[in-house]
All heavy atoms as a GROMACS GRO file, in nm:
protein
  597
    1MET      N    1   8.388  16.322  10.334
    1MET     CA    2   8.249  16.332  10.372
    1MET      C    3   8.168  16.406  10.262
    1MET      O    4   8.230  16.500  10.195
    1MET     CB    5   8.246  16.416  10.506
    1MET     CG    6   8.101  16.448  10.544
    1MET     SD    7   8.091  16.500  10.718
    1MET     CE    8   8.136  16.356  10.800
    2THR      N    9   8.046  16.365  10.240
    2THR     CA   10   7.971  16.430  10.142
    2THR      C   11   7.848  16.500  10.200
    2THR      O   12   7.809  16.480  10.316
    2THR     CB   13   7.917  16.324  10.042
    2THR    OG1   14   7.831  16.236  10.113
    2THR    CG2   15   8.029  16.251   9.973
    3GLY      N   16   7.788  16.589  10.125
    3GLY     CA   17   7.672  16.669  10.170
    3GLY      C   18   7.591  16.702  10.054
    3GLY      O   19   7.634  16.682   9.933
    4SER      N   20   7.475  16.754  10.078
    4SER     CA   21   7.385  16.800   9.967
    4SER      C   22   7.310  16.925  10.008
    4SER      O   23   7.290  16.957  10.127
    4SER     CB   24   7.281  16.690   9.937
    4SER     OG   25   7.210  16.654  10.050
    5ILE      N   26   7.286  17.002   9.906
    5ILE     CA   27   7.198  17.121   9.923
    5ILE      C   28   7.083  17.116   9.831
    5ILE      O   29   7.095  17.083   9.712
    5ILE     CB   30   7.283  17.251   9.898
    5ILE    CG1   31   7.206  17.372   9.923
    5ILE    CG2   32   7.343  17.254   9.754
    5ILE    CD1   33   7.301  17.506   9.939
    6HIS      N   34   6.962  17.135   9.882
    6HIS     CA   35   6.831  17.128   9.814
    6HIS      C   36   6.789  17.266   9.790
    6HIS      O   37   6.775  17.348   9.880
    6HIS     CB   38   6.731  17.045   9.893
    6HIS     CG   39   6.783  16.912   9.930
    6HIS    ND1   40   6.788  16.804   9.844
    6HIS    CD2   41   6.838  16.870  10.050
    6HIS    CE1   42   6.831  16.704   9.909
    6HIS    NE2   43   6.874  16.734  10.027
    7ILE      N   44   6.762  17.299   9.657
    7ILE     CA   45   6.729  17.433   9.621
    7ILE      C   46   6.585  17.431   9.563
    7ILE      O   47   6.553  17.374   9.468
    7ILE     CB   48   6.825  17.484   9.513
    7ILE    CG1   49   6.967  17.470   9.552
    7ILE    CG2   50   6.793  17.630   9.471
    7ILE    CD1   51   7.068  17.464   9.447
    8ALA      N   52   6.496  17.497   9.645
    8ALA     CA   53   6.358  17.501   9.606
    8ALA      C   54   6.335  17.640   9.536
    8ALA      O   55   6.358  17.744   9.592
    8ALA     CB   56   6.266  17.498   9.728
    9ASP      N   57   6.299  17.633   9.408
    9ASP     CA   58   6.278  17.764   9.330
    9ASP      C   59   6.175  17.740   9.223
    9ASP      O   60   6.105  17.634   9.222
    9ASP     CB   61   6.413  17.810   9.275
    9ASP     CG   62   6.479  17.709   9.178
    9ASP    OD1   63   6.413  17.627   9.133
    9ASP    OD2   64   6.598  17.734   9.159
   10THR      N   65   6.167  17.822   9.129
   10THR     CA   66   6.071  17.817   9.021
   10THR      C   67   6.097  17.696   8.924
   10THR      O   68   6.016  17.656   8.850
   10THR     CB   69   6.067  17.941   8.930
   10THR    OG1   70   6.197  17.963   8.883
   10THR    CG2   71   6.025  18.059   9.015
   11HIS      N   72   6.220  17.636   8.942
   11HIS     CA   73   6.248  17.523   8.856
   11HIS      C   74   6.211  17.385   8.931
   11HIS      O   75   6.242  17.277   8.885
   11HIS     CB   76   6.392  17.520   8.824
   11HIS     CG   77   6.439  17.642   8.740
   11HIS    ND1   78   6.403  17.667   8.613
   11HIS    CD2   79   6.510  17.748   8.786
   11HIS    CE1   80   6.445  17.784   8.576
   11HIS    NE2   81   6.519  17.827   8.677
   12GLY      N   82   6.159  17.396   9.050
   12GLY     CA   83   6.129  17.278   9.132
   12GLY      C   84   6.228  17.266   9.238
   12GLY      O   85   6.279  17.364   9.296
   13ASP      N   86   6.270  17.145   9.269
   13ASP     CA   87   6.359  17.114   9.376
   13ASP      C   88   6.488  17.050   9.307
   13ASP      O   89   6.482  16.945   9.250
   13ASP     CB   90   6.301  17.010   9.477
   13ASP     CG   91   6.393  16.978   9.590
   13ASP    OD1   92   6.492  17.050   9.609
   13ASP    OD2   93   6.374  16.880   9.661
   14THR      N   94   6.595  17.119   9.317
   14THR     CA   95   6.724  17.075   9.267
   14THR      C   96   6.820  17.040   9.375
   14THR      O   97   6.825  17.109   9.472
   14THR     CB   98   6.790  17.187   9.176
   14THR    OG1   99   6.692  17.233   9.082
   14THR    CG2  100   6.915  17.145   9.110
   15THR      N  101   6.891  16.936   9.361
   15THR     CA  102   6.984  16.887   9.461
   15THR      C  103   7.126  16.898   9.403
   15THR      O  104   7.145  16.846   9.292
   15THR     CB  105   6.957  16.742   9.510
   15THR    OG1  106   6.822  16.736   9.565
   15THR    CG2  107   7.050  16.706   9.611
   16ARG      N  108   7.219  16.960   9.474
   16ARG     CA  109   7.358  16.966   9.436
   16ARG      C  110   7.436  16.898   9.550
   16ARG      O  111   7.397  16.913   9.669
   16ARG     CB  112   7.408  17.108   9.419
   16ARG     CG  113   7.325  17.192   9.328
   16ARG     CD  114   7.362  17.177   9.183
   16ARG     NE  115   7.498  17.208   9.156
   16ARG     CZ  116   7.549  17.327   9.119
   16ARG    NH1  117   7.462  17.430   9.103
   16ARG    NH2  118   7.677  17.340   9.101
   17ASN      N  119   7.538  16.824   9.523
   17ASN     CA  120   7.622  16.752   9.621
   17ASN      C  121   7.763  16.807   9.621
   17ASN      O  122   7.812  16.863   9.522
   17ASN     CB  123   7.620  16.609   9.582
   17ASN     CG  124   7.481  16.545   9.585
   17ASN    OD1  125   7.411  16.553   9.687
   17ASN    ND2  126   7.441  16.489   9.479
   18TRP      N  127   7.830  16.784   9.731
   18TRP     CA  128   7.970  16.820   9.751
   18TRP      C  129   8.038  16.712   9.828
   18TRP      O  130   7.977  16.632   9.894
   18TRP     CB  131   7.989  16.954   9.816
   18TRP     CG  132   7.963  16.956   9.960
   18TRP    CD1  133   8.049  16.922  10.063
   18TRP    CD2  134   7.839  16.988  10.030
   18TRP    NE1  135   7.988  16.937  10.188
   18TRP    CE2  136   7.862  16.981  10.168
   18TRP    CE3  137   7.719  17.034   9.983
   18TRP    CZ2  138   7.763  17.006  10.260
   18TRP    CZ3  139   7.617  17.062  10.078
   18TRP    CH2  140   7.642  17.050  10.216
   19ASP      N  141   8.171  16.707   9.808
   19ASP     CA  142   8.253  16.615   9.870
   19ASP      C  143   8.366  16.686   9.931
   19ASP      O  144   8.441  16.760   9.858
   19ASP     CB  145   8.302  16.505   9.771
   19ASP     CG  146   8.382  16.396   9.832
   19ASP    OD1  147   8.439  16.409   9.939
   19ASP    OD2  148   8.392  16.296   9.768
   20THR      N  149   8.394  16.670  10.061
   20THR     CA  150   8.500  16.749  10.129
   20THR      C  151   8.638  16.714  10.074
   20THR      O  152   8.730  16.793  10.087
   20THR     CB  153   8.502  16.728  10.280
   20THR    OG1  154   8.506  16.590  10.308
   20THR    CG2  155   8.378  16.791  10.337
   21ALA      N  156   8.651  16.603  10.005
   21ALA     CA  157   8.776  16.556   9.944
   21ALA      C  158   8.796  16.627   9.803
   21ALA      O  159   8.902  16.608   9.744
   21ALA     CB  160   8.784  16.405   9.931
   22ASP      N  161   8.690  16.693   9.757
   22ASP     CA  162   8.699  16.756   9.622
   22ASP      C  163   8.673  16.904   9.633
   22ASP      O  164   8.550  16.948   9.638
   22ASP     CB  165   8.595  16.688   9.530
   22ASP     CG  166   8.599  16.741   9.391
   22ASP    OD1  167   8.676  16.835   9.357
   22ASP    OD2  168   8.521  16.693   9.306
   23PRO      N  169   8.775  16.993   9.654
   23PRO     CA  170   8.752  17.131   9.668
   23PRO      C  171   8.667  17.203   9.556
   23PRO      O  172   8.600  17.296   9.581
   23PRO     CB  173   8.892  17.186   9.665
   23PRO     CG  174   8.981  17.071   9.702
   23PRO     CD  175   8.910  16.950   9.646
   24ALA      N  176   8.670  17.143   9.432
   24ALA     CA  177   8.589  17.204   9.323
   24ALA      C  178   8.443  17.202   9.359
   24ALA      O  179   8.366  17.297   9.331
   24ALA     CB  180   8.617  17.132   9.197
   25THR      N  181   8.397  17.091   9.418
   25THR     CA  182   8.249  17.079   9.453
   25THR      C  183   8.218  17.167   9.562
   25THR      O  184   8.109  17.228   9.563
   25THR     CB  185   8.213  16.937   9.491
   25THR    OG1  186   8.289  16.899   9.608
   25THR    CG2  187   8.242  16.838   9.377
   26ILE      N  188   8.307  17.196   9.656
   26ILE     CA  189   8.281  17.293   9.769
   26ILE      C  190   8.272  17.432   9.710
   26ILE      O  191   8.178  17.516   9.743
   26ILE     CB  192   8.387  17.284   9.880
   26ILE    CG1  193   8.370  17.140   9.944
   26ILE    CG2  194   8.372  17.400   9.972
   26ILE    CD1  195   8.485  17.122  10.045
   27ARG      N  196   8.359  17.468   9.613
   27ARG     CA  197   8.347  17.601   9.550
   27ARG      C  198   8.213  17.616   9.475
   27ARG      O  199   8.158  17.728   9.472
   27ARG     CB  200   8.469  17.621   9.455
   27ARG     CG  201   8.599  17.648   9.526
   27ARG     CD  202   8.704  17.693   9.434
   27ARG     NE  203   8.741  17.596   9.328
   27ARG     CZ  204   8.829  17.496   9.348
   27ARG    NH1  205   8.894  17.485   9.460
   27ARG    NH2  206   8.848  17.417   9.243
   28GLU      N  207   8.167  17.514   9.413
   28GLU     CA  208   8.037  17.521   9.352
   28GLU      C  209   7.927  17.546   9.447
   28GLU      O  210   7.832  17.633   9.422
   28GLU     CB  211   8.006  17.383   9.271
   28GLU     CG  212   8.096  17.366   9.150
   28GLU     CD  213   8.075  17.226   9.091
   28GLU    OE1  214   7.979  17.157   9.131
   28GLU    OE2  215   8.157  17.191   9.008
   29ILE      N  216   7.929  17.484   9.562
   29ILE     CA  217   7.824  17.515   9.667
   29ILE      C  218   7.842  17.654   9.723
   29ILE      O  219   7.742  17.720   9.750
   29ILE     CB  220   7.835  17.409   9.774
   29ILE    CG1  221   7.814  17.265   9.723
   29ILE    CG2  222   7.732  17.437   9.888
   29ILE    CD1  223   7.686  17.248   9.637
   30GLU      N  224   7.964  17.700   9.737
   30GLU     CA  225   7.985  17.840   9.778
   30GLU      C  226   7.913  17.937   9.683
   30GLU      O  227   7.862  18.034   9.721
   30GLU     CB  228   8.137  17.869   9.789
   30GLU     CG  229   8.195  17.800   9.914
   30GLU     CD  230   8.341  17.811   9.916
   30GLU    OE1  231   8.408  17.851   9.814
   30GLU    OE2  232   8.403  17.784  10.026
   31GLU      N  233   7.927  17.910   9.551
   31GLU     CA  234   7.860  17.996   9.455
   31GLU      C  235   7.713  17.980   9.464
   31GLU      O  236   7.640  18.084   9.450
   31GLU     CB  237   7.904  17.954   9.308
   31GLU     CG  238   7.843  18.045   9.202
   31GLU     CD  239   7.878  18.194   9.222
   31GLU    OE1  240   7.984  18.229   9.284
   31GLU    OE2  241   7.797  18.275   9.189
   32VAL      N  242   7.656  17.862   9.498
   32VAL     CA  243   7.508  17.847   9.522
   32VAL      C  244   7.468  17.949   9.640
   32VAL      O  245   7.367  18.009   9.634
   32VAL     CB  246   7.476  17.705   9.554
   32VAL    CG1  247   7.328  17.695   9.597
   32VAL    CG2  248   7.491  17.618   9.426
   33PHE      N  249   7.558  17.938   9.746
   33PHE     CA  250   7.529  18.033   9.860
   33PHE      C  251   7.529  18.177   9.816
   33PHE      O  252   7.432  18.257   9.851
   33PHE     CB  253   7.640  18.023   9.962
   33PHE     CG  254   7.598  17.924  10.075
   33PHE    CD1  255   7.640  17.796  10.078
   33PHE    CD2  256   7.536  17.977  10.192
   33PHE    CE1  257   7.608  17.713  10.187
   33PHE    CE2  258   7.508  17.898  10.293
   33PHE     CZ  259   7.548  17.765  10.296
   34ARG      N  260   7.621  18.218   9.734
   34ARG     CA  261   7.633  18.358   9.687
   34ARG      C  262   7.508  18.401   9.609
   34ARG      O  263   7.454  18.504   9.619
   34ARG     CB  264   7.758  18.383   9.609
   34ARG     CG  265   7.884  18.390   9.699
   34ARG     CD  266   8.005  18.420   9.616
   34ARG     NE  267   8.123  18.401   9.695
   34ARG     CZ  268   8.190  18.282   9.692
   34ARG    NH1  269   8.153  18.188   9.617
   34ARG    NH2  270   8.293  18.265   9.775
   35GLU      N  271   7.470  18.308   9.517
   35GLU     CA  272   7.351  18.336   9.430
   35GLU      C  273   7.222  18.349   9.524
   35GLU      O  274   7.144  18.437   9.498
   35GLU     CB  275   7.337  18.225   9.332
   35GLU     CG  276   7.431  18.218   9.221
   35GLU     CD  277   7.421  18.109   9.125
   35GLU    OE1  278   7.319  18.036   9.125
   35GLU    OE2  279   7.524  18.073   9.061
   36ALA      N  280   7.210  18.260   9.616
   36ALA     CA  281   7.097  18.264   9.709
   36ALA      C  282   7.089  18.395   9.784
   36ALA      O  283   6.984  18.462   9.795
   36ALA     CB  284   7.097  18.145   9.808
   37GLN      N  285   7.210  18.436   9.838
   37GLN     CA  286   7.218  18.558   9.916
   37GLN      C  287   7.178  18.684   9.831
   37GLN      O  288   7.110  18.768   9.872
   37GLN     CB  289   7.356  18.569   9.978
   37GLN     CG  290   7.370  18.474  10.093
   37GLN     CD  291   7.509  18.472  10.153
   37GLN    OE1  292   7.611  18.510  10.088
   37GLN    NE2  293   7.520  18.430  10.277
   38ARG      N  294   7.234  18.683   9.708
   38ARG     CA  295   7.207  18.799   9.613
   38ARG      C  296   7.057  18.803   9.585
   38ARG      O  297   7.005  18.911   9.568
   38ARG     CB  298   7.286  18.780   9.485
   38ARG     CG  299   7.428  18.822   9.497
   38ARG     CD  300   7.493  18.829   9.352
   38ARG     NE  301   7.507  18.702   9.289
   38ARG     CZ  302   7.610  18.624   9.291
   38ARG    NH1  303   7.711  18.651   9.356
   38ARG    NH2  304   7.608  18.508   9.231
   39ALA      N  305   6.992  18.683   9.578
   39ALA     CA  306   6.851  18.683   9.545
   39ALA      C  307   6.757  18.706   9.662
   39ALA      O  308   6.642  18.702   9.655
   39ALA     CB  309   6.813  18.548   9.477
   40GLY      N  310   6.823  18.714   9.784
   40GLY     CA  311   6.744  18.732   9.907
   40GLY      C  312   6.690  18.607   9.962
   40GLY      O  313   6.595  18.606  10.045
   41ARG      N  314   6.737  18.495   9.920
   41ARG     CA  315   6.696  18.357   9.968
   41ARG      C  316   6.764  18.322  10.088
   41ARG      O  317   6.869  18.384  10.124
   41ARG     CB  318   6.706  18.260   9.856
   41ARG     CG  319   6.625  18.301   9.732
   41ARG     CD  320   6.662  18.220   9.607
   41ARG     NE  321   6.641  18.076   9.628
   41ARG     CZ  322   6.529  18.018   9.614
   41ARG    NH1  323   6.421  18.083   9.589
   41ARG    NH2  324   6.522  17.884   9.634
   42LEU      N  325   6.712  18.228  10.167
   42LEU     CA  326   6.766  18.188  10.296
   42LEU      C  327   6.821  18.045  10.280
   42LEU      O  328   6.756  17.962  10.215
   42LEU     CB  329   6.664  18.199  10.404
   42LEU     CG  330   6.602  18.339  10.425
   42LEU    CD1  331   6.497  18.329  10.532
   42LEU    CD2  332   6.713  18.438  10.457
   43VAL      N  333   6.924  18.018  10.347
   43VAL     CA  334   6.979  17.877  10.358
   43VAL      C  335   6.971  17.829  10.499
   43VAL      O  336   7.007  17.901  10.590
   43VAL     CB  337   7.130  17.874  10.307
   43VAL    CG1  338   7.178  17.735  10.314
   43VAL    CG2  339   7.139  17.932  10.167
   44TYR      N  340   6.922  17.704  10.515
   44TYR     CA  341   6.908  17.639  10.642
   44TYR      C  342   6.988  17.514  10.650
   44TYR      O  343   7.003  17.441  10.552
   44TYR     CB  344   6.763  17.607  10.676
   44TYR     CG  345   6.671  17.727  10.673
   44TYR    CD1  346   6.610  17.777  10.564
   44TYR    CD2  347   6.663  17.802  10.804
   44TYR    CE1  348   6.533  17.887  10.571
   44TYR    CE2  349   6.581  17.916  10.803
   44TYR     CZ  350   6.514  17.956  10.697
   44TYR     OH  351   6.433  18.075  10.696
   45ARG      N  352   7.038  17.486  10.769
   45ARG     CA  353   7.100  17.346  10.787
   45ARG      C  354   7.018  17.269  10.882
   45ARG      O  355   6.945  17.327  10.968
   45ARG     CB  356   7.242  17.368  10.849
   45ARG     CG  357   7.244  17.438  10.987
   45ARG     CD  358   7.388  17.448  11.035
   45ARG     NE  359   7.401  17.570  11.119
   45ARG     CZ  360   7.507  17.644  11.134
   45ARG    NH1  361   7.610  17.615  11.062
   45ARG    NH2  362   7.503  17.743  11.216
   46GLN      N  363   7.027  17.142  10.869
   46GLN     CA  364   6.951  17.048  10.963
   46GLN      C  365   7.026  17.038  11.084
   46GLN      O  366   7.150  17.011  11.086
   46GLN     CB  367   6.935  16.910  10.890
   46GLN     CG  368   6.853  16.822  10.974
   46GLN     CD  369   6.835  16.685  10.900
   46GLN    OE1  370   6.897  16.660  10.799
   46GLN    NE2  371   6.752  16.609  10.958
   47THR      N  372   6.958  17.054  11.203
   47THR     CA  373   7.020  17.046  11.333
   47THR      C  374   6.984  16.923  11.403
   47THR      O  375   7.038  16.893  11.508
   47THR     CB  376   6.995  17.173  11.421
   47THR    OG1  377   6.850  17.180  11.429
   47THR    CG2  378   7.048  17.294  11.350
   48GLY      N  379   6.884  16.843  11.355
   48GLY     CA  380   6.847  16.723  11.426
   48GLY      C  381   6.702  16.731  11.472
   48GLY      O  382   6.639  16.839  11.487
   49ASP      N  383   6.638  16.616  11.481
   49ASP     CA  384   6.494  16.611  11.525
   49ASP      C  385   6.404  16.696  11.438
   49ASP      O  386   6.309  16.752  11.481
   49ASP     CB  387   6.480  16.655  11.674
   49ASP     CG  388   6.550  16.558  11.772
   49ASP    OD1  389   6.561  16.439  11.732
   49ASP    OD2  390   6.589  16.604  11.872
   50GLY      N  391   6.437  16.696  11.306
   50GLY     CA  392   6.347  16.771  11.214
   50GLY      C  393   6.359  16.925  11.224
   50GLY      O  394   6.276  16.992  11.170
   51LYS      N  395   6.458  16.966  11.302
   51LYS     CA  396   6.471  17.111  11.326
   51LYS      C  397   6.586  17.163  11.234
   51LYS      O  398   6.675  17.088  11.195
   51LYS     CB  399   6.488  17.146  11.471
   51LYS     CG  400   6.378  17.110  11.560
   51LYS     CD  401   6.401  17.141  11.699
   51LYS     CE  402   6.276  17.098  11.785
   51LYS     NZ  403   6.300  17.126  11.916
   52GLY      N  404   6.592  17.294  11.220
   52GLY     CA  405   6.700  17.357  11.145
   52GLY      C  406   6.724  17.499  11.190
   52GLY      O  407   6.649  17.550  11.271
   53GLU      N  408   6.835  17.556  11.136
   53GLU     CA  409   6.860  17.692  11.163
   53GLU      C  410   6.933  17.756  11.041
   53GLU      O  411   6.986  17.684  10.962
   53GLU     CB  412   6.948  17.701  11.286
   53GLU     CG  413   7.088  17.647  11.264
   53GLU     CD  414   7.170  17.650  11.396
   53GLU    OE1  415   7.119  17.679  11.505
   53GLU    OE2  416   7.294  17.620  11.384
   54GLN      N  417   6.918  17.888  11.034
   54GLN     CA  418   6.975  17.953  10.924
   54GLN      C  419   7.124  17.956  10.923
   54GLN      O  420   7.180  17.955  11.036
   54GLN     CB  421   6.925  18.107  10.916
   54GLN     CG  422   6.961  18.176  10.791
   54GLN     CD  423   6.907  18.319  10.786
   54GLN    OE1  424   6.827  18.358  10.875
   54GLN    NE2  425   6.952  18.390  10.689
   55VAL      N  426   7.186  17.937  10.807
   55VAL     CA  427   7.326  17.932  10.798
   55VAL      C  428   7.367  18.032  10.683
   55VAL      O  429   7.290  18.053  10.587
   55VAL     CB  430   7.378  17.791  10.774
   55VAL    CG1  431   7.329  17.736  10.643
   55VAL    CG2  432   7.535  17.789  10.770
   56THR      N  433   7.479  18.093  10.699
   56THR     CA  434   7.535  18.179  10.594
   56THR      C  435   7.666  18.118  10.539
   56THR      O  436   7.719  18.022  10.599
   56THR     CB  437   7.569  18.322  10.638
   56THR    OG1  438   7.670  18.312  10.740
   56THR    CG2  439   7.448  18.384  10.703
   57LEU      N  440   7.712  18.173  10.429
   57LEU     CA  441   7.836  18.124  10.374
   57LEU      C  442   7.951  18.134  10.478
   57LEU      O  443   8.030  18.039  10.486
   57LEU     CB  444   7.875  18.194  10.247
   57LEU     CG  445   8.001  18.152  10.174
   57LEU    CD1  446   7.995  17.998  10.139
   57LEU    CD2  447   8.023  18.233  10.046
   58GLU      N  448   7.945  18.232  10.560
   58GLU     CA  449   8.049  18.258  10.662
   58GLU      C  450   8.042  18.152  10.771
   58GLU      O  451   8.144  18.131  10.837
   58GLU     CB  452   8.039  18.404  10.710
   58GLU     CG  453   8.075  18.512  10.611
   58GLU     CD  454   7.964  18.535  10.510
   58GLU    OE1  455   7.841  18.505  10.538
   58GLU    OE2  456   7.989  18.586  10.397
   59THR      N  457   7.923  18.103  10.800
   59THR     CA  458   7.918  18.015  10.910
   59THR      C  459   7.901  17.869  10.869
   59THR      O  460   7.896  17.780  10.958
   59THR     CB  461   7.788  18.047  11.002
   59THR    OG1  462   7.672  18.038  10.921
   59THR    CG2  463   7.803  18.184  11.062
   60TRP      N  464   7.895  17.838  10.736
   60TRP     CA  465   7.883  17.703  10.688
   60TRP      C  466   8.014  17.627  10.704
   60TRP      O  467   8.119  17.676  10.669
   60TRP     CB  468   7.844  17.716  10.542
   60TRP     CG  469   7.839  17.578  10.470
   60TRP    CD1  470   7.772  17.462  10.520
   60TRP    CD2  471   7.897  17.540  10.357
   60TRP    NE1  472   7.783  17.363  10.427
   60TRP    CE2  473   7.866  17.403  10.331
   60TRP    CE3  474   7.984  17.604  10.267
   60TRP    CZ2  475   7.912  17.339  10.213
   60TRP    CZ3  476   8.029  17.537  10.154
   60TRP    CH2  477   7.992  17.405  10.125
   61ASP      N  478   8.001  17.502  10.751
   61ASP     CA  479   8.116  17.416  10.766
   61ASP      C  480   8.091  17.291  10.679
   61ASP      O  481   7.998  17.210  10.716
   61ASP     CB  482   8.127  17.371  10.912
   61ASP     CG  483   8.254  17.274  10.928
   61ASP    OD1  484   8.304  17.226  10.830
   61ASP    OD2  485   8.291  17.254  11.044
   62PRO      N  486   8.147  17.280  10.562
   62PRO     CA  487   8.110  17.167  10.476
   62PRO      C  488   8.124  17.027  10.529
   62PRO      O  489   8.069  16.938  10.486
   62PRO     CB  490   8.211  17.186  10.352
   62PRO     CG  491   8.273  17.310  10.375
   62PRO     CD  492   8.257  17.356  10.508
   63GLY      N  493   8.212  17.016  10.632
   63GLY     CA  494   8.235  16.884  10.696
   63GLY      C  495   8.134  16.853  10.804
   63GLY      O  496   8.114  16.733  10.842
   64GLU      N  497   8.068  16.952  10.849
   64GLU     CA  498   7.966  16.938  10.959
   64GLU      C  499   7.821  16.952  10.913
   64GLU      O  500   7.732  16.880  10.955
   64GLU     CB  501   7.994  17.034  11.077
   64GLU     CG  502   8.127  17.008  11.150
   64GLU     CD  503   8.129  16.881  11.223
   64GLU    OE1  504   8.028  16.846  11.284
   64GLU    OE2  505   8.236  16.815  11.227
   65ASP      N  506   7.797  17.059  10.835
   65ASP     CA  507   7.664  17.086  10.784
   65ASP      C  508   7.644  17.020  10.652
   65ASP      O  509   7.658  17.069  10.540
   65ASP     CB  510   7.645  17.237  10.769
   65ASP     CG  511   7.684  17.319  10.898
   65ASP    OD1  512   7.648  17.260  11.001
   65ASP    OD2  513   7.739  17.428  10.884
   66THR      N  514   7.597  16.896  10.659
   66THR     CA  515   7.589  16.807  10.540
   66THR      C  516   7.450  16.803  10.471
   66THR      O  517   7.441  16.746  10.366
   66THR     CB  518   7.636  16.665  10.576
   66THR    OG1  519   7.548  16.616  10.671
   66THR    CG2  520   7.782  16.659  10.619
   67GLU      N  521   7.354  16.869  10.527
   67GLU     CA  522   7.215  16.869  10.470
   67GLU      C  523   7.171  17.014  10.480
   67GLU      O  524   7.138  17.066  10.583
   67GLU     CB  525   7.132  16.776  10.546
   67GLU     CG  526   6.993  16.749  10.481
   67GLU     CD  527   7.010  16.657  10.364
   67GLU    OE1  528   7.106  16.577  10.360
   67GLU    OE2  529   6.918  16.662  10.276
   68LEU      N  530   7.158  17.084  10.362
   68LEU     CA  531   7.124  17.218  10.356
   68LEU      C  532   7.002  17.240  10.269
   68LEU      O  533   6.977  17.152  10.171
   68LEU     CB  534   7.235  17.304  10.298
   68LEU     CG  535   7.367  17.303  10.370
   68LEU    CD1  536   7.472  17.387  10.288
   68LEU    CD2  537   7.357  17.359  10.509
   69VAL      N  538   6.918  17.337  10.289
   69VAL     CA  539   6.804  17.374  10.206
   69VAL      C  540   6.807  17.514  10.178
   69VAL      O  541   6.820  17.600  10.270
   69VAL     CB  542   6.672  17.334  10.282
   69VAL    CG1  543   6.552  17.380  10.202
   69VAL    CG2  544   6.670  17.189  10.317
   70VAL      N  545   6.789  17.559  10.052
   70VAL     CA  546   6.771  17.695  10.006
   70VAL      C  547   6.626  17.718   9.983
   70VAL      O  548   6.561  17.646   9.907
   70VAL     CB  549   6.846  17.724   9.879
   70VAL    CG1  550   6.836  17.867   9.836
   70VAL    CG2  551   6.999  17.692   9.895
   71ALA      N  552   6.567  17.821  10.056
   71ALA     CA  553   6.426  17.842  10.045
   71ALA      C  554   6.400  17.993  10.020
   71ALA      O  555   6.489  18.073  10.053
   71ALA     CB  556   6.355  17.808  10.183
   72PRO      N  557   6.292  18.024   9.955
   72PRO     CA  558   6.260  18.172   9.930
   72PRO      C  559   6.224  18.234  10.060
   72PRO      O  560   6.176  18.168  10.158
   72PRO     CB  561   6.140  18.160   9.836
   72PRO     CG  562   6.085  18.016   9.849
   72PRO     CD  563   6.196  17.936   9.892
   73ARG      N  564   6.255  18.361  10.072
   73ARG     CA  565   6.213  18.432  10.189
   73ARG      C  566   6.061  18.457  10.194
   73ARG      O  567   6.005  18.491  10.085
   73ARG     CB  568   6.287  18.571  10.186
   73ARG     CG  569   6.265  18.647  10.316
   73ARG     CD  570   6.342  18.781  10.307
   73ARG     NE  571   6.492  18.767  10.277
   73ARG     CZ  572   6.583  18.772  10.376
   73ARG    NH1  573   6.548  18.792  10.497
   73ARG    NH2  574   6.707  18.751  10.345
   74LEU      N  575   5.998  18.429  10.300
   74LEU     CA  576   5.852  18.439  10.310
   74LEU      C  577   5.822  18.583  10.352
   74LEU      O  578   5.883  18.637  10.440
   74LEU     CB  579   5.795  18.334  10.403
   74LEU     CG  580   5.821  18.187  10.365
   74LEU    CD1  581   5.764  18.099  10.478
   74LEU    CD2  582   5.761  18.160  10.237
   75VAL      N  583   5.716  18.632  10.296
   75VAL     CA  584   5.672  18.764  10.328
   75VAL      C  585   5.527  18.761  10.373
   75VAL      O  586   5.436  18.700  10.305
   75VAL     CB  587   5.682  18.865  10.209
   75VAL    CG1  588   5.630  19.001  10.240
   75VAL    CG2  589   5.826  18.866  10.158
   76GLY      N  590   5.502  18.824  10.489
   76GLY     CA  591   5.357  18.822  10.540
   76GLY      C  592   5.282  18.926  10.469
   76GLY      O  593   5.327  19.018  10.413
   77GLY      N  594   5.153  18.914  10.477
   77GLY     CA  595   5.066  19.011  10.415
   77GLY      C  596   4.946  19.036  10.476
   77GLY      O  597   4.893  19.081  10.567
   0.00000   0.00000   0.00000
């Protein structure tokens, strides 16, 4: 099974992919999670009908959560 993570940042929108049959690609996505968490960014998974929910590295299932988005944390003013 494959999945993708879309990273919205100052470089634009970058997409990284993983394959559950290739542990190296999953480790790469885990590092993307760590970098996002260190930077205070949020990761969301698609839950269906255009909805999503926040996911962390600890709750991410690479075989189930196949569409992820990394977004900056929004601050009200």
